[in-house]
C-alpha positions as CSV (number, residue, x, y, z in Angstrom):
1,M,-8.0,18.0,20.5
2,S,-4.6,19.6,20.1
3,G,-3.0,19.4,16.7
4,Q,0.0,20.1,14.6
5,Y,-0.1,22.9,11.9
6,S,2.5,23.3,9.2
7,I,3.0,24.9,5.8
8,T,5.0,23.0,3.2
9,H,6.6,24.6,0.2
10,A,7.0,23.0,-3.3
11,A,9.8,23.8,-5.7
12,N,7.5,25.9,-7.8
13,G,6.4,28.0,-4.9
14,D,3.1,26.4,-4.2
15,Q,2.2,26.0,-0.5
16,T,0.2,23.4,1.4
17,L,-1.4,23.9,4.8
18,I,-1.5,20.7,6.9
19,V,-3.6,20.4,10.0
20,Q,-2.9,17.1,11.7
21,G,-4.4,15.5,14.7
22,G,-6.7,18.2,16.1
23,V,-7.9,21.7,15.8
24,K,-7.5,23.3,19.2
25,D,-5.8,26.7,19.3
26,F,-5.9,27.0,15.5
27,K,-7.2,30.6,15.6
28,E,-3.7,32.3,15.8
29,T,-2.4,30.2,13.0
30,A,-5.4,31.1,10.8
31,E,-5.0,34.8,11.6
32,N,-1.3,34.7,10.5
33,I,-2.3,33.1,7.2
34,V,-5.1,35.5,6.5
35,N,-2.8,38.5,7.2
36,D,0.0,37.2,4.9
37,D,-0.9,38.1,1.3
38,D,2.1,36.2,-0.1
39,Q,1.0,33.1,1.6
40,L,-2.6,33.5,0.4
41,V,-1.4,33.9,-3.2
42,H,0.6,30.7,-3.1
43,L,-1.6,28.5,-0.9
44,R,-2.8,25.7,-3.3
45,T,-3.7,22.9,-0.9
46,I,-5.3,22.4,2.5
47,E,-5.2,19.0,4.2
48,I,-7.0,18.4,7.5
49,I,-6.2,14.8,8.6
50,G,-6.1,12.6,11.7
51,R,-3.0,11.5,13.6
52,D,-1.3,8.2,12.8
53,D,-0.7,7.4,16.5
54,N,-4.3,8.0,17.5
55,E,-3.1,10.2,20.3
56,D,-6.3,12.2,20.5
57,A,-8.7,9.4,21.4
58,S,-10.0,11.3,24.4
59,W,-13.0,12.5,22.5
60,E,-15.0,9.6,24.1
61,E,-14.7,11.2,27.5
62,R,-15.4,14.8,26.5
63,P,-18.9,16.4,26.6
64,Q,-20.6,16.9,23.2
65,E,-20.9,20.7,24.0
66,E,-17.2,21.0,24.4
67,L,-16.5,19.2,21.1
68,R,-19.1,21.2,19.3
69,A,-17.6,24.5,20.5
70,E,-14.2,23.4,19.4
71,L,-15.4,22.3,15.9
72,N,-17.3,25.6,15.5
73,A,-14.3,27.7,16.4
74,F,-12.1,25.8,14.0
75,C,-14.7,26.1,11.2
76,E,-14.8,29.9,11.8
77,S,-11.1,30.1,11.3
78,M,-11.2,27.9,8.3
79,V,-13.9,30.0,6.7
80,N,-11.7,33.0,7.1
81,I,-8.8,31.2,5.3
82,L,-11.0,29.9,2.5
83,N,-12.6,33.3,1.9
84,A,-9.2,35.1,1.9
85,V,-7.7,32.5,-0.5
86,H,-10.7,32.9,-2.8
87,E,-10.2,36.7,-2.9
88,K,-6.4,36.6,-3.4
89,G,-5.3,33.1,-4.5
90,K,-6.3,29.9,-6.1
91,L,-7.2,26.8,-4.0
92,E,-6.7,23.6,-6.1
93,S,-6.9,20.8,-3.5
94,F,-8.9,20.4,-0.3
95,K,-9.0,17.4,2.0
96,W,-10.8,16.9,5.3
97,A,-10.7,13.2,6.1
98,G,-9.6,11.1,9.1
99,L,-10.2,13.9,11.7
100,R,-13.6,13.5,13.2
101,F,-15.4,14.9,16.3
102,Y,-18.0,12.1,16.7
103,L,-20.8,14.6,17.1
104,K,-24.2,12.8,17.1
105,K,-26.5,15.5,15.6
106,E,-24.4,18.0,13.6
107,G,-21.1,18.5,11.9
108,R,-19.3,21.3,10.2
109,S,-21.1,24.7,9.9
110,A,-23.0,25.8,6.9
111,A,-20.6,28.8,6.6
112,F,-17.7,26.3,6.2
113,W,-19.4,24.5,3.3
114,E,-20.4,27.8,1.6
115,A,-16.8,29.0,1.8
116,L,-15.5,25.8,0.4
117,W,-18.0,25.8,-2.5
118,K,-16.7,29.2,-3.6
119,H,-13.6,27.4,-4.9
120,S,-15.7,25.1,-7.2
121,A,-14.1,26.7,-10.3
122,T,-10.5,26.0,-9.3
123,L,-10.6,22.8,-7.3
124,T,-8.9,19.8,-9.0
125,K,-8.9,17.5,-6.0
126,L,-11.5,17.1,-3.2
127,E,-11.6,14.5,-0.4
128,L,-14.2,14.5,2.3
129,D,-15.6,12.2,5.1
130,C,-18.5,12.9,7.3
131,E,-20.0,12.9,10.8
132,Q,-23.2,11.0,11.6
133,R,-26.3,12.9,10.4
134,E,-24.2,15.5,8.7
135,I,-24.6,15.2,5.0
136,G,-28.4,15.8,5.0
137,D,-27.7,19.4,6.2
138,I,-24.8,20.4,4.0
139,P,-25.6,23.4,1.7
140,H,-25.4,22.2,-1.9
141,P,-22.7,23.7,-4.3
142,T,-24.3,26.2,-6.7
143,A,-21.7,26.0,-9.4
144,P,-20.2,23.1,-11.3
145,M,-16.6,21.9,-10.7
146,P,-15.2,21.7,-14.3
147,N,-11.6,21.2,-13.3
148,L,-12.1,18.5,-10.6
149,H,-10.4,15.3,-11.6
150,T,-10.1,13.5,-8.3
151,L,-13.1,13.1,-5.9
152,N,-12.9,10.9,-2.8
153,L,-16.1,10.6,-0.7
154,W,-15.8,8.5,2.5
155,M,-19.4,8.4,3.6
156,G,-19.3,5.3,5.8
157,N,-20.8,7.2,8.8
158,A,-23.8,8.5,6.9
159,C,-26.1,5.7,8.0
160,G,-29.7,6.4,6.9
161,D,-28.9,10.0,5.8
162,D,-30.3,11.9,2.9
163,G,-27.7,11.6,0.1
164,T,-29.1,14.3,-2.2
165,I,-25.9,16.4,-1.7
166,L,-23.9,13.5,-3.1
167,N,-26.1,13.5,-6.2
168,T,-25.4,17.2,-6.6
169,L,-21.6,16.8,-6.2
170,L,-21.4,13.8,-8.6
171,H,-23.6,15.5,-11.3
172,N,-21.5,18.7,-11.0
173,T,-18.1,17.0,-11.7
174,P,-18.1,15.9,-15.3
175,N,-14.4,15.6,-15.8
176,I,-13.6,13.2,-12.9
177,R,-10.7,10.8,-13.7
178,S,-10.4,9.2,-10.2
179,L,-13.4,8.6,-7.9
180,A,-13.8,6.9,-4.5
181,L,-17.3,6.4,-3.3
182,S,-17.4,4.6,0.0
183,L,-20.9,4.1,1.6
184,P,-22.1,2.6,4.9
185,D,-21.2,-1.1,5.3
186,C,-24.2,-2.0,7.4
187,D,-26.6,-4.7,6.2
188,L,-29.8,-3.0,7.6
189,E,-32.0,-1.3,5.1
190,G,-32.3,1.7,7.4
191,C,-28.5,2.2,7.2
192,R,-28.5,2.9,3.5
193,I,-27.9,6.4,2.3
194,R,-31.2,7.5,0.9
195,N,-32.1,9.0,-2.5
196,L,-28.9,8.1,-4.3
197,T,-29.7,8.0,-8.0
198,W,-26.6,6.2,-9.4
199,D,-27.3,7.9,-12.8
200,Y,-23.8,9.5,-12.9
201,T,-21.6,9.2,-15.9
202,F,-17.9,10.3,-16.1
203,P,-16.5,10.1,-19.6
204,H,-12.9,10.2,-18.5
205,L,-13.1,7.9,-15.4
206,S,-10.1,5.6,-15.2
207,T,-9.7,4.9,-11.5
208,L,-12.6,3.9,-9.3
209,L,-13.2,2.7,-5.7
210,V,-16.8,1.7,-5.0
211,S,-17.8,0.3,-1.6
212,V,-21.5,-0.3,-1.1
213,F,-23.4,-2.8,1.0
214,S,-26.8,-4.3,0.8
215,V,-28.4,-2.1,-1.9
216,P,-30.2,-3.2,-5.1
217,S,-27.7,-4.3,-7.6
218,T,-29.2,-3.1,-10.8
219,P,-28.4,0.7,-10.5
220,V,-24.9,0.0,-9.1
221,F,-23.9,-2.4,-11.8
222,A,-25.4,-0.2,-14.5
223,F,-23.2,2.6,-13.2
224,L,-20.1,0.4,-13.4
225,S,-21.0,-0.7,-17.0
226,R,-21.2,2.9,-18.1
227,H,-17.5,3.5,-17.6
228,P,-15.6,1.5,-20.1
229,L,-12.3,3.5,-19.6
230,V,-11.8,2.2,-16.0
231,T,-8.5,0.5,-15.8
232,T,-8.1,0.3,-12.0
233,L,-11.0,-0.8,-9.8
234,T,-11.3,-1.3,-6.1
235,Y,-14.4,-3.4,-5.7
236,G,-16.2,-3.5,-2.4
237,V,-19.7,-4.3,-3.7
238,D,-21.9,-6.6,-1.7
239,T,-25.4,-5.9,-3.0
240,D,-28.7,-7.7,-3.2
241,R,-29.0,-9.7,-6.4
242,D,-32.3,-8.9,-8.1
243,D,-33.8,-9.6,-11.5
244,S,-31.1,-7.8,-13.4
245,P,-29.1,-9.5,-16.2
246,D,-25.5,-10.6,-15.7
247,V,-23.6,-8.2,-13.4
248,F,-20.7,-7.8,-15.7
249,P,-21.6,-8.8,-19.3
250,P,-18.5,-9.6,-21.4
251,A,-18.6,-6.1,-23.0
252,A,-18.4,-4.3,-19.6
253,L,-15.1,-2.8,-18.3
254,P,-13.1,-3.8,-21.4
255,H,-9.9,-2.0,-20.4
256,L,-9.8,-3.2,-16.8
257,R,-6.2,-4.0,-15.8
258,A,-6.1,-4.0,-12.0
259,I,-8.8,-5.0,-9.5
260,R,-8.7,-5.0,-5.8
261,F,-11.4,-6.9,-3.8
262,E,-12.2,-5.4,-0.4
263,I,-15.0,-7.8,0.1
264,C,-17.2,-9.9,-2.2
265,F,-19.4,-12.8,-1.3
266,D,-21.2,-12.8,-4.7
267,E,-19.7,-15.8,-6.5
268,A,-21.6,-14.9,-9.7
269,A,-20.0,-11.5,-9.8
270,L,-16.5,-13.0,-9.4
271,A,-17.2,-15.5,-12.2
272,E,-18.4,-12.7,-14.5
273,L,-15.5,-10.4,-13.7
274,F,-12.9,-13.1,-14.4
275,A,-14.8,-14.7,-17.3
276,A,-12.3,-15.9,-19.9
277,D,-14.7,-15.0,-22.8
278,A,-14.7,-11.4,-21.6
279,A,-10.9,-11.2,-22.3
280,R,-10.4,-8.3,-19.9
281,P,-6.7,-7.5,-19.8
282,I,-6.5,-7.9,-16.0
283,A,-2.8,-8.0,-15.0
284,H,-3.0,-7.2,-11.3
285,V,-5.4,-8.7,-8.7
286,F,-5.4,-7.8,-4.9
287,L,-7.5,-10.0,-2.6
288,E,-8.4,-8.9,0.9
289,R,-8.6,-11.6,3.5
290,H,-12.4,-12.0,3.2
291,S,-12.3,-12.4,-0.6
292,R,-10.4,-15.7,-0.8
293,N,-13.3,-17.2,-2.7
294,A,-12.0,-15.3,-5.7
295,L,-8.9,-17.4,-5.9
296,S,-10.7,-20.3,-7.7
297,Q,-11.9,-17.9,-10.4
298,L,-8.4,-16.5,-11.3
299,V,-7.8,-19.1,-14.0
300,G,-10.2,-17.1,-16.2
301,V,-7.6,-14.3,-16.4
302,A,-4.5,-16.6,-16.3
303,A,-3.5,-15.4,-19.8
304,S,-3.0,-11.8,-18.6
305,L,-2.4,-12.0,-14.9
306,K,1.1,-10.7,-13.9
307,C,0.8,-9.8,-10.2
308,L,-1.3,-11.4,-7.5
309,E,-1.5,-10.0,-4.0
310,I,-3.1,-11.9,-1.1
311,E,-3.8,-9.9,2.0
312,A,-3.9,-12.4,4.9
313,M,-2.9,-12.7,8.5
314,A,0.1,-14.6,9.7
315,R,-2.2,-17.3,11.2
316,D,-3.7,-17.9,7.7
317,W,-0.4,-18.9,6.4
318,R,1.3,-20.6,9.3
319,P,0.6,-24.1,10.5
320,E,-2.4,-24.4,12.8
321,E,-1.5,-24.1,16.5
322,P,-2.6,-27.1,18.6
323,D,-5.6,-26.4,20.8
324,S,-4.6,-24.4,23.8
325,D,-5.7,-25.3,27.3
326,D,-4.3,-22.2,29.0
327,S,-6.3,-20.1,31.4
328,D,-7.0,-17.5,28.8
329,S,-9.5,-19.8,27.0
330,D,-13.1,-20.2,28.1
331,D,-14.4,-23.7,28.4
332,D,-17.7,-22.8,26.7
333,E,-15.8,-21.3,23.7
334,E,-13.6,-24.5,23.4
335,A,-16.7,-26.7,23.5
336,E,-18.4,-24.7,20.8
337,G,-15.3,-24.8,18.7
338,E,-15.0,-28.6,19.0
339,E,-18.7,-28.9,18.0
340,E,-18.2,-26.8,14.9
341,K,-15.1,-28.9,13.8
342,T,-17.2,-32.1,13.9
343,E,-20.1,-30.5,11.9
344,R,-18.1,-29.4,8.8
345,E,-15.1,-30.5,6.8
346,P,-12.1,-28.3,7.4
347,E,-11.3,-25.9,4.5
348,P,-7.9,-26.3,2.8
349,R,-5.2,-24.1,4.3
350,L,-4.3,-21.0,2.3
351,P,-0.8,-22.2,1.4
352,E,-2.4,-25.4,0.0
353,V,-4.8,-23.4,-2.1
354,V,-2.2,-21.1,-3.4
355,K,0.3,-23.9,-4.2
356,G,-2.4,-25.7,-6.2
357,L,-3.4,-22.5,-8.1
358,L,0.0,-21.1,-9.1
359,P,0.8,-23.7,-11.8
360,E,-2.4,-22.7,-13.5
361,L,-1.3,-19.0,-13.6
362,G,1.3,-19.4,-16.3
363,E,2.0,-15.7,-16.9
364,L,2.3,-14.7,-13.3
365,Q,5.5,-12.7,-12.5
366,E,4.9,-11.5,-9.0
367,L,3.3,-12.9,-5.8
368,A,2.7,-10.7,-2.7
369,V,1.5,-12.1,0.6
370,G,0.5,-9.9,3.5
371,L,1.3,-11.5,6.9
372,E,0.0,-8.9,9.3
373,T,0.4,-9.7,13.0
374,A,-0.5,-6.4,14.6
375,N,-4.3,-6.8,14.2
376,T,-4.6,-10.3,15.5
377,Y,-4.0,-12.0,18.8
378,V,-2.9,-15.3,20.3
379,G,-5.2,-16.0,23.3
380,R,-6.6,-12.7,24.3
381,F,-3.8,-10.1,24.7
382,Q,-0.7,-11.3,22.9
383,H,0.2,-10.8,19.2
384,P,1.5,-13.7,17.3
385,P,5.3,-13.7,16.6
386,P,6.2,-11.1,13.9
387,M,6.9,-12.1,10.4
388,G,10.3,-13.8,10.1
389,V,12.4,-16.2,8.0
390,D,10.1,-19.1,8.7
391,D,7.3,-17.2,6.9
392,L,9.6,-16.5,4.0
393,I,10.5,-20.1,3.7
394,A,6.9,-21.1,3.8
395,V,6.0,-18.8,0.9
396,L,9.0,-20.0,-1.1
397,E,7.7,-23.6,-0.6
398,V,4.5,-22.9,-2.5
399,L,6.2,-21.6,-5.6
400,P,6.4,-23.9,-8.5
401,A,9.9,-25.3,-9.3
402,K,9.8,-23.6,-12.7
403,S,7.6,-20.7,-13.5
404,K,7.6,-17.1,-14.7
405,I,7.5,-15.7,-11.2
406,R,10.4,-13.3,-10.8
407,A,9.5,-11.5,-7.6
408,I,7.8,-12.2,-4.2
409,R,6.8,-9.6,-1.7
410,L,6.0,-10.2,2.0
411,S,4.8,-7.6,4.5
412,D,4.1,-7.1,8.2
413,S,4.1,-3.9,10.2
414,R,5.8,-5.8,13.1
415,G,8.1,-7.9,10.9
416,E,11.7,-8.7,11.8
417,E,14.7,-7.8,9.5
418,L,16.4,-10.7,7.7
419,S,19.6,-11.6,9.3
420,E,23.0,-11.3,7.5
421,E,23.5,-15.0,7.9
422,F,20.1,-15.8,6.3
423,K,20.7,-13.4,3.4
424,A,24.1,-15.0,2.7
425,D,22.4,-18.3,1.8
426,V,18.7,-18.2,1.2
427,P,17.3,-21.7,1.1
428,G,14.6,-23.1,-1.1
429,V,14.7,-20.5,-3.9
430,P,13.1,-21.8,-7.1
431,E,14.6,-21.4,-10.5
432,G,13.7,-18.0,-12.1
433,L,13.0,-16.1,-8.9
434,E,15.0,-12.8,-9.0
435,F,13.7,-10.6,-6.3
436,I,12.4,-10.7,-2.7
437,R,10.9,-7.6,-1.2
438,W,10.7,-7.7,2.6
439,D,8.4,-4.9,4.0
440,V,8.7,-4.4,7.7
441,G,7.0,-1.4,9.3
442,K,7.4,1.5,6.8
443,K,10.7,0.1,5.5
444,K,10.6,-1.7,2.1
445,N,13.7,-3.8,1.5
446,L,14.2,-5.0,-2.0
447,Y,16.7,-7.8,-2.4
448,R,18.2,-9.1,-5.7
449,L,19.0,-12.9,-5.6
450,E,22.5,-13.7,-6.8
451,R,23.4,-17.3,-7.5
452,G,27.0,-18.6,-7.2
453,N,29.0,-21.3,-5.5
454,G,25.9,-23.4,-4.8
455,K,24.3,-20.6,-2.8
456,V,21.7,-17.9,-3.3
457,K,22.6,-14.6,-1.8
458,A,20.1,-11.7,-1.1
459,V,21.7,-8.4,-1.9
460,L,20.0,-5.0,-1.4
461,H,18.8,-3.4,-4.6
462,E,17.3,-0.1,-5.6
463,P,13.6,0.0,-6.6
464,L,13.1,-1.2,-10.2
465,W,10.5,1.6,-11.0
466,Q,8.8,4.6,-9.5
467,N,5.4,6.2,-10.1
468,T,6.3,9.8,-11.0
469,S,2.7,11.0,-11.7
470,E,0.6,12.9,-9.2
471,E,-2.0,10.2,-8.9
472,K,-1.0,7.4,-6.5
473,S,-2.6,4.0,-6.4
474,W,-2.5,0.7,-4.5
475,T,-0.9,-0.8,-7.6
476,D,2.3,1.3,-6.9
477,E,3.4,-1.3,-4.3
478,R,4.4,-3.8,-6.9
479,V,8.0,-4.7,-7.5
480,L,8.0,-5.1,-11.2
481,E,6.7,-2.9,-14.0
482,Y,4.2,-4.3,-16.5
């Protein structure tokens, strides 16, 4: 897999090595770095990441022996860089995530891990993912990491593996402030990472992502309850309820301000998280598409909730299409669908649910709706129409006539720009709405709504705030500052 290699320079002289999309022919680049003392002294960050365009998907067709040889050669070059920086510089951040080789029985060499662990004393950020059957063979670090404040472990491919190395890492990083721990999402018992103790405690932890599927709930929820300083939580917990007490007793997570649900089918956990008597100061909630069952629980935090994000697909928000009789549909599938319709009552459409909920969220100031069209299809091979003005009008229609909602935000990677004609007279704008952000592709257009002469005009506006800290978060997408 060919890749792109670059060195970036910060204003203070610190340098970052970025390896993107592949590792082929890296040897010469590595030799140049190792032989440049000035570069070694200033190299602070190494990032090994995948390509955005997925150009190097040809791994499926390549022999395992060829991929293994390529990975081993790259690891050898990376070992040389890590050892040279250890001797002459100070590595503070290391990331290897998103670039995988899909090897079935082995991963990165022991020499690579041993070279990385030499930097335990200086690392402040560490982000890793894994190959299948890799983590059980990783040499354990022999020294603590006292300066590590950010640790991201994407272990979704470690199905059935021995997780002892994760215990070692998590026990050796006492000063973590931000932790991501993502485990396999398979519901088979044999897919669980084995031997995880869940007895870790991080006194300074404030940002947490935990994604775990089909494991006993008691140790997981005890882990969550031991971290009262967590303010931002990404919650992907779908565990087996056992004989434990309440998942989140009122005293747990007392400072929680923002929560994002990746997936949650546990109605009791939702009720406990949003319990009014817990009085958690939750101001920002993000619901993934499969966590819509949390909507009905939001009234429990209505007194503090300022921003609500609902990640949906365009079809969840648009009127239902009439049944198609085109040639793309299979008769059997249509018959099965008709049978299901007669067996159960149709659920209310998402716009209806949101419209009924918003009047109960009296302190809400911002509503965001994701209307992604790139990952869904009409028929078999055609995407639905991209997000457009009809979608904006549909969202405006669910807003109360009078409320504290000041901003709405809509997004679609394939979305269309708003026309000048539409922006000159935006219809259906309720009283009090001040901003519309229209995110299309990577472009984020913020419009301020100006009223006059019986019209509402959308005028481009600079962002209202910016996160200037090193730590970035999903909450940074919001329009307003709370």
